[in-house]
C-alpha positions as a Markdown table, in Angstrom:
| # | Residue | x | y | z |
|---|---|---|---|---|
| 1 | Met | -0.9 | -46.5 | -2.1 |
| 2 | Lys | -0.5 | -45.9 | 1.3 |
| 3 | Arg | -3.1 | -43.3 | 2.6 |
| 4 | Gly | -0.1 | -40.6 | 3.1 |
| 5 | Gln | 0.8 | -41.0 | -0.8 |
| 6 | Ile | -2.7 | -40.8 | -1.8 |
| 7 | Lys | -3.5 | -37.2 | 0.0 |
| 8 | Tyr | -0.1 | -36.2 | -0.9 |
| 9 | Ser | -1.1 | -36.8 | -4.6 |
| 10 | Val | -4.2 | -35.5 | -4.4 |
| 11 | Leu | -3.0 | -32.3 | -2.7 |
| 12 | Ser | -0.5 | -31.9 | -5.2 |
| 13 | Ala | -3.3 | -32.4 | -8.5 |
| 14 | Ala | -5.6 | -29.3 | -6.3 |
| 15 | Ala | -2.2 | -27.1 | -6.1 |
| 16 | Ala | -1.3 | -27.3 | -10.0 |
| 17 | Val | -5.2 | -27.6 | -11.3 |
| 18 | Phe | -5.7 | -23.8 | -9.0 |
| 19 | Gly | -2.2 | -22.7 | -10.8 |
| 20 | Thr | -3.6 | -23.4 | -14.1 |
| 21 | Val | -6.7 | -21.6 | -13.7 |
| 22 | Leu | -4.9 | -18.3 | -12.7 |
| 23 | Trp | -2.4 | -18.6 | -15.4 |
| 24 | Ser | -5.6 | -19.0 | -17.7 |
| 25 | Arg | -7.3 | -16.3 | -16.1 |
| 26 | Arg | -4.2 | -14.3 | -17.1 |
| 27 | Gln | -3.6 | -15.1 | -20.4 |
| 28 | Arg | -7.3 | -14.9 | -21.8 |
| 29 | Arg | -7.4 | -11.1 | -20.3 |
| 30 | Gln | -4.0 | -10.6 | -21.9 |
| 31 | Ala | -5.2 | -12.2 | -25.2 |
| 32 | Pro | -5.2 | -9.1 | -27.8 |
| 33 | Ser | -8.4 | -8.9 | -29.4 |
| 34 | Gly | -8.8 | -8.1 | -33.1 |
| 35 | Asp | -10.6 | -9.0 | -36.2 |
| 36 | Ser | -10.6 | -12.1 | -38.7 |
| 37 | Gly | -7.3 | -10.5 | -40.1 |
| 38 | Asp | -5.4 | -10.1 | -36.9 |
| 39 | Ala | -6.0 | -14.0 | -36.2 |
| 40 | Glu | -4.8 | -14.7 | -40.0 |
| 41 | Ala | -1.8 | -12.6 | -39.6 |
| 42 | Ala | -0.9 | -14.5 | -35.8 |
| 43 | Ala | -1.7 | -17.8 | -38.0 |
| 44 | Val | 1.3 | -17.6 | -40.3 |
| 45 | Leu | 4.0 | -17.0 | -37.1 |
| 46 | Pro | 6.0 | -20.5 | -36.8 |
| 47 | Ala | 4.0 | -22.5 | -34.5 |
| 48 | Ala | 6.9 | -22.8 | -32.0 |
| 49 | Ala | 7.7 | -19.1 | -31.7 |
| 50 | Ser | 3.3 | -18.4 | -30.9 |
| 51 | Arg | 3.2 | -21.3 | -28.6 |
| 52 | Glu | 6.3 | -22.6 | -26.9 |
| 53 | Glu | 7.3 | -19.6 | -24.7 |
| 54 | Pro | 3.9 | -18.8 | -23.0 |
| 55 | Glu | 3.5 | -23.0 | -23.0 |
| 56 | Lys | 6.8 | -22.8 | -21.2 |
| 57 | Met | 5.6 | -19.5 | -19.0 |
| 58 | Arg | 2.8 | -21.3 | -18.0 |
| 59 | Arg | 4.2 | -24.7 | -17.1 |
| 60 | Glu | 6.9 | -22.6 | -14.8 |
| 61 | Phe | 4.0 | -20.8 | -13.0 |
| 62 | Ser | 1.7 | -23.5 | -12.2 |
| 63 | Ala | 4.8 | -25.5 | -11.1 |
| 64 | Asn | 6.0 | -22.5 | -8.7 |
| 65 | Val | 1.9 | -22.1 | -7.4 |
| 66 | Ser | 1.4 | -25.8 | -6.6 |
| 67 | His | 4.7 | -25.9 | -4.9 |
| 68 | Glu | 4.1 | -23.0 | -2.6 |
| 69 | Leu | 0.5 | -23.8 | -2.2 |
| 70 | Lys | 1.4 | -28.1 | -1.6 |
| 71 | Thr | 4.0 | -27.2 | 1.4 |
| 72 | Pro | 1.7 | -25.2 | 3.8 |
| 73 | Ile | -1.1 | -27.7 | 3.2 |
| 74 | Thr | 0.6 | -30.8 | 3.9 |
| 75 | Ser | 2.2 | -29.5 | 6.9 |
| 76 | Ile | -1.3 | -28.7 | 8.2 |
| 77 | Ser | -2.8 | -32.2 | 7.0 |
| 78 | Gly | 0.4 | -34.0 | 8.7 |
| 79 | Tyr | -0.2 | -32.3 | 11.9 |
| 80 | Ala | -3.9 | -32.7 | 12.2 |
| 81 | Glu | -3.9 | -36.7 | 11.5 |
| 82 | Met | -1.3 | -36.9 | 14.0 |
| 83 | Met | -3.5 | -34.9 | 16.0 |
| 84 | Met | -7.2 | -37.3 | 14.8 |
| 85 | Thr | -4.9 | -40.7 | 15.0 |
| 86 | Gly | -4.0 | -40.0 | 18.7 |
| 87 | Met | -0.1 | -40.3 | 18.5 |
| 88 | Val | 0.1 | -36.4 | 19.8 |
| 89 | Lys | 0.5 | -36.4 | 23.5 |
| 90 | Arg | -1.9 | -34.1 | 25.6 |
| 91 | Asp | 0.7 | -31.8 | 26.4 |
| 92 | Asp | 1.8 | -31.2 | 23.1 |
| 93 | Val | -1.8 | -30.3 | 21.8 |
| 94 | Pro | -1.6 | -26.6 | 22.0 |
| 95 | Lys | 2.7 | -26.3 | 20.0 |
| 96 | Leu | 1.0 | -28.4 | 17.5 |
| 97 | Ser | -2.5 | -26.4 | 17.4 |
| 98 | Glu | 0.3 | -23.3 | 16.8 |
| 99 | Lys | 1.7 | -24.9 | 14.3 |
| 100 | Ile | -1.3 | -25.8 | 12.5 |
| 101 | Tyr | -2.7 | -21.9 | 12.9 |
| 102 | Asn | 1.0 | -20.9 | 11.8 |
| 103 | Glu | 0.9 | -22.3 | 8.4 |
| 104 | Ser | -2.8 | -21.8 | 7.9 |
| 105 | Gln | -1.9 | -18.0 | 8.1 |
| 106 | Arg | 0.9 | -18.9 | 5.7 |
| 107 | Leu | -1.5 | -20.1 | 3.2 |
| 108 | Ile | -4.1 | -17.7 | 3.6 |
| 109 | Ala | -1.4 | -14.5 | 3.0 |
| 110 | Leu | 0.1 | -16.8 | 0.0 |
| 111 | Ile | -3.8 | -16.9 | -1.9 |
| 112 | Asp | -4.2 | -13.8 | -1.2 |
| 113 | Asp | -0.4 | -12.6 | -2.5 |
| 114 | Ile | -1.5 | -14.9 | -5.2 |
| 115 | Ile | -4.8 | -13.3 | -6.2 |
| 116 | Arg | -3.8 | -9.9 | -6.1 |
| 117 | Leu | -1.1 | -10.3 | -8.2 |
| 118 | Ser | -3.3 | -12.2 | -10.8 |
| 119 | Arg | -6.3 | -9.4 | -10.6 |
| 120 | Leu | -3.1 | -6.9 | -11.2 |
| 121 | Asp | -2.4 | -9.3 | -14.2 |
| 122 | Glu | -5.8 | -8.6 | -15.3 |
| 123 | Gly | -6.3 | -5.3 | -15.0 |
| 124 | Ser | -9.2 | -5.5 | -13.0 |
| 125 | Val | -7.7 | -3.7 | -9.9 |
| 126 | Gly | -6.9 | 0.2 | -9.4 |
| 127 | Asn | -9.5 | 1.2 | -12.1 |
| 128 | His | -10.0 | 4.4 | -9.7 |
| 129 | Ala | -7.3 | 6.9 | -9.6 |
| 130 | Ala | -7.3 | 9.6 | -7.2 |
| 131 | Glu | -5.1 | 12.2 | -5.5 |
| 132 | Val | -2.4 | 10.3 | -3.0 |
| 133 | Asn | -0.3 | 11.8 | -0.2 |
| 134 | Leu | 3.0 | 9.4 | -0.8 |
| 135 | Leu | 3.9 | 11.0 | 2.7 |
| 136 | Ala | 0.5 | 10.0 | 4.6 |
| 137 | Ala | 0.6 | 6.6 | 2.9 |
| 138 | Ser | 4.0 | 6.2 | 4.3 |
| 139 | Arg | 3.3 | 6.8 | 7.6 |
| 140 | Arg | 0.2 | 5.0 | 7.8 |
| 141 | Val | 2.1 | 1.8 | 6.8 |
| 142 | Ala | 5.1 | 2.7 | 9.4 |
| 143 | Asp | 2.4 | 2.4 | 12.3 |
| 144 | Arg | 0.5 | -0.7 | 10.9 |
| 145 | Leu | 4.0 | -2.5 | 11.0 |
| 146 | Glu | 5.4 | -0.8 | 13.9 |
| 147 | His | 4.5 | -4.4 | 16.0 |
| 148 | Lys | 6.0 | -6.3 | 13.5 |
| 149 | Ala | 9.6 | -3.9 | 13.4 |
| 150 | Glu | 9.4 | -4.5 | 17.3 |
| 151 | Ser | 9.1 | -7.9 | 17.0 |
| 152 | Phe | 12.3 | -7.9 | 15.1 |
| 153 | Arg | 13.9 | -5.3 | 17.0 |
| 154 | Val | 13.7 | -3.0 | 14.3 |
| 155 | Cys | 13.1 | 0.9 | 13.7 |
| 156 | Val | 11.3 | 2.2 | 11.4 |
| 157 | Thr | 11.2 | 6.2 | 10.5 |
| 158 | Val | 9.2 | 7.8 | 7.9 |
| 159 | Ser | 10.9 | 11.6 | 6.8 |
| 160 | Gly | 10.3 | 13.6 | 3.5 |
| 161 | Glu | 7.6 | 15.8 | 2.4 |
| 162 | Asp | 3.7 | 15.9 | 1.4 |
| 163 | Val | 3.9 | 14.9 | -2.3 |
| 164 | Met | 0.7 | 14.1 | -4.2 |
| 165 | Ile | 0.8 | 11.5 | -6.8 |
| 166 | Leu | -2.6 | 10.6 | -9.1 |
| 167 | Gly | -3.0 | 6.9 | -8.4 |
| 168 | Asp | -4.3 | 4.1 | -6.5 |
| 169 | Glu | -4.8 | 4.5 | -2.5 |
| 170 | Gln | -4.6 | 0.7 | -1.9 |
| 171 | Leu | -2.2 | -0.3 | -4.3 |
| 172 | Val | 0.0 | 2.5 | -3.3 |
| 173 | Asp | -0.4 | 1.1 | 0.2 |
| 174 | Glu | 0.7 | -2.1 | -0.6 |
| 175 | Met | 3.7 | -1.0 | -2.5 |
| 176 | Ile | 4.7 | 0.5 | 0.5 |
| 177 | Ala | 4.1 | -2.0 | 3.1 |
| 178 | Asn | 5.6 | -5.2 | 1.1 |
| 179 | Leu | 8.8 | -2.7 | 0.9 |
| 180 | Cys | 8.8 | -2.1 | 4.4 |
| 181 | Asp | 8.1 | -5.9 | 5.2 |
| 182 | Asn | 11.4 | -7.3 | 3.4 |
| 183 | Ala | 13.0 | -4.4 | 5.1 |
| 184 | Ile | 12.5 | -5.4 | 8.3 |
| 185 | Lys | 12.3 | -9.2 | 7.7 |
| 186 | Tyr | 16.1 | -9.2 | 5.9 |
| 187 | Asn | 17.1 | -6.4 | 8.3 |
| 188 | Arg | 19.1 | -7.4 | 12.1 |
| 189 | Pro | 18.4 | -7.1 | 15.4 |
| 190 | Gly | 18.8 | -2.9 | 16.3 |
| 191 | Gly | 18.2 | -2.2 | 12.8 |
| 192 | Arg | 16.6 | 0.3 | 10.9 |
| 193 | Val | 14.3 | 1.3 | 8.0 |
| 194 | Cys | 14.0 | 4.4 | 6.4 |
| 195 | Ile | 11.0 | 5.7 | 4.3 |
| 196 | Trp | 11.8 | 8.8 | 2.6 |
| 197 | Val | 9.4 | 10.8 | 0.4 |
| 198 | Gly | 10.1 | 13.7 | -1.9 |
| 199 | Arg | 10.8 | 14.9 | -5.5 |
| 200 | Arg | 14.2 | 14.4 | -7.4 |
| 201 | Gly | 14.4 | 15.9 | -10.6 |
| 202 | Gly | 11.0 | 17.0 | -10.8 |
| 203 | Ala | 9.2 | 13.4 | -10.0 |
| 204 | Pro | 7.7 | 12.2 | -7.0 |
| 205 | Tyr | 10.5 | 9.6 | -5.2 |
| 206 | Leu | 9.7 | 6.9 | -2.4 |
| 207 | Thr | 12.7 | 5.7 | -0.9 |
| 208 | Val | 12.9 | 2.5 | 1.1 |
| 209 | Ser | 16.3 | 1.6 | 2.6 |
| 210 | Asp | 17.6 | -0.4 | 5.3 |
| 211 | Asp | 20.8 | -1.4 | 6.8 |
| 212 | Gly | 20.3 | -5.3 | 7.0 |
| 213 | Ile | 21.7 | -8.3 | 5.5 |
| 214 | Gly | 22.1 | -6.8 | 1.6 |
| 215 | Ile | 21.6 | -8.6 | -1.8 |
| 216 | Glu | 24.5 | -10.4 | -3.6 |
| 217 | Pro | 24.8 | -8.8 | -7.0 |
| 218 | Glu | 23.6 | -12.4 | -8.3 |
| 219 | His | 20.4 | -12.0 | -7.8 |
| 220 | Met | 19.2 | -8.5 | -8.1 |
| 221 | Glu | 18.3 | -9.4 | -11.4 |
| 222 | Arg | 15.4 | -11.8 | -10.1 |
| 223 | Ile | 14.1 | -10.5 | -7.1 |
| 224 | Phe | 11.1 | -9.2 | -8.9 |
| 225 | Glu | 10.4 | -12.2 | -10.3 |
| 226 | Arg | 7.0 | -14.0 | -8.7 |
| 227 | Phe | 8.4 | -16.9 | -5.9 |
| 228 | Tyr | 12.2 | -16.1 | -6.3 |
| 229 | Arg | 13.3 | -16.6 | -2.9 |
| 230 | Ile | 17.6 | -15.9 | -2.2 |
| 231 | Asp | 17.2 | -17.0 | 1.2 |
| 232 | Lys | 14.4 | -19.5 | 1.2 |
| 233 | Ser | 14.9 | -21.0 | 4.4 |
| 234 | Arg | 15.0 | -17.6 | 6.4 |
| 235 | Ser | 11.8 | -16.2 | 3.8 |
| 236 | Arg | 9.5 | -19.7 | 5.2 |
| 237 | Glu | 10.8 | -18.1 | 8.9 |
| 238 | Thr | 9.4 | -15.0 | 8.4 |
| 239 | Gly | 6.5 | -15.5 | 6.8 |
| 240 | Gly | 7.6 | -14.7 | 2.9 |
| 241 | Thr | 5.5 | -15.9 | 0.3 |
| 242 | Gly | 8.2 | -14.6 | -2.7 |
| 243 | Leu | 5.7 | -12.5 | -4.3 |
| 244 | Gly | 6.2 | -9.4 | -2.6 |
| 245 | Leu | 8.4 | -7.7 | -4.7 |
| 246 | Ser | 6.6 | -8.8 | -7.8 |
| 247 | Ile | 3.2 | -7.4 | -6.3 |
| 248 | Val | 5.2 | -3.9 | -5.5 |
| 249 | Lys | 6.5 | -4.2 | -9.7 |
| 250 | His | 3.1 | -4.6 | -11.0 |
| 251 | Ser | 2.0 | -1.4 | -8.9 |
| 252 | Ala | 4.5 | 0.9 | -9.9 |
| 253 | Ala | 3.8 | -0.4 | -13.6 |
| 254 | Trp | 0.0 | 0.2 | -12.9 |
| 255 | His | 1.2 | 4.0 | -12.1 |
| 256 | Lys | 3.8 | 4.3 | -14.6 |
| 257 | Ala | 6.7 | 4.4 | -12.1 |
| 258 | Thr | 9.9 | 3.3 | -12.5 |
| 259 | Val | 11.4 | 0.5 | -9.7 |
| 260 | Lys | 15.1 | 1.1 | -8.8 |
| 261 | Ala | 17.0 | -1.6 | -6.6 |
| 262 | Glu | 20.4 | -0.5 | -5.2 |
| 263 | Ser | 22.0 | -2.7 | -2.4 |
| 264 | Thr | 25.3 | -3.5 | -1.0 |
| 265 | Pro | 26.2 | -6.9 | 1.1 |
| 266 | Gly | 26.2 | -6.8 | 4.7 |
| 267 | Lys | 25.3 | -3.0 | 4.3 |
| 268 | Gly | 21.8 | -2.7 | 3.0 |
| 269 | Thr | 19.4 | -2.3 | 1.0 |
| 270 | Arg | 18.0 | 0.8 | -0.9 |
| 271 | Ile | 14.6 | 0.6 | -3.5 |
| 272 | Ser | 13.2 | 3.4 | -4.8 |
| 273 | Val | 9.7 | 4.2 | -6.7 |
| 274 | Ile | 9.7 | 7.1 | -8.9 |
| 275 | Phe | 6.4 | 8.4 | -10.5 |
| 276 | Asp | 7.9 | 9.7 | -13.5 |
| 277 | Gly | 5.7 | 8.7 | -16.2 |
| 278 | Lys | 7.9 | 5.9 | -17.8 |
| 279 | Gly | 7.9 | 2.7 | -16.2 |
| 280 | Gly | 5.3 | -0.1 | -17.1 |
| 281 | Glu | 5.6 | -3.9 | -18.3 |
């Protein structure tokens, strides 16, 4: 086997192991606790019903994690090898170094999102509920994403009223940030992203809307799935991990909030988080 093939196999194996470990941690945390009577009751279920679906989900999760990690790692390794072996002209070194840096940042973002999602699954985040001002949180996120919005030539506005909820400030911040980040990236030059906070039907309401490219109807049911991308090439170009909306979904579930998505292709998308106490997985 050639050197490059060996390296690729090692990276694939490492990524697969990482995905399997994350899944195992998730399953251990979610496994029901009970006495021996519960175990005996579970044991009488058909083997196929008790094992087949979790095993299928584990394989899919591990395969997705492996694939997503493998791509930037392989790129970084390839660029570094070209520089190490002298295959790159001196004038091209800065350009290649920039590619290595960008791929490493993408890898860091991906790992951060995977770990964050794993912790949400485990219930090991958001343990301290306190009063959170949704309007103030939205303004903080808009300020933080101002430079990114400018680079995409997109305008972000925040409007509404001060609305307080009992929740976790960091989870709320991440939820709004992921919604705004998507609205900026999947927009067009001169586009707008509008964050609105208020109450509807007595429930705290947060909406992030844009006038971007929109989502085709056949994709709407899957946009909150892990690693699901409508436009894979655009997602990679803009640094997307494919986990942002899944984090939104899980963060909303922690707050027992309902997430509602609406979109018209070519006109834009609106995603609302309703803190009605009815959400959750």
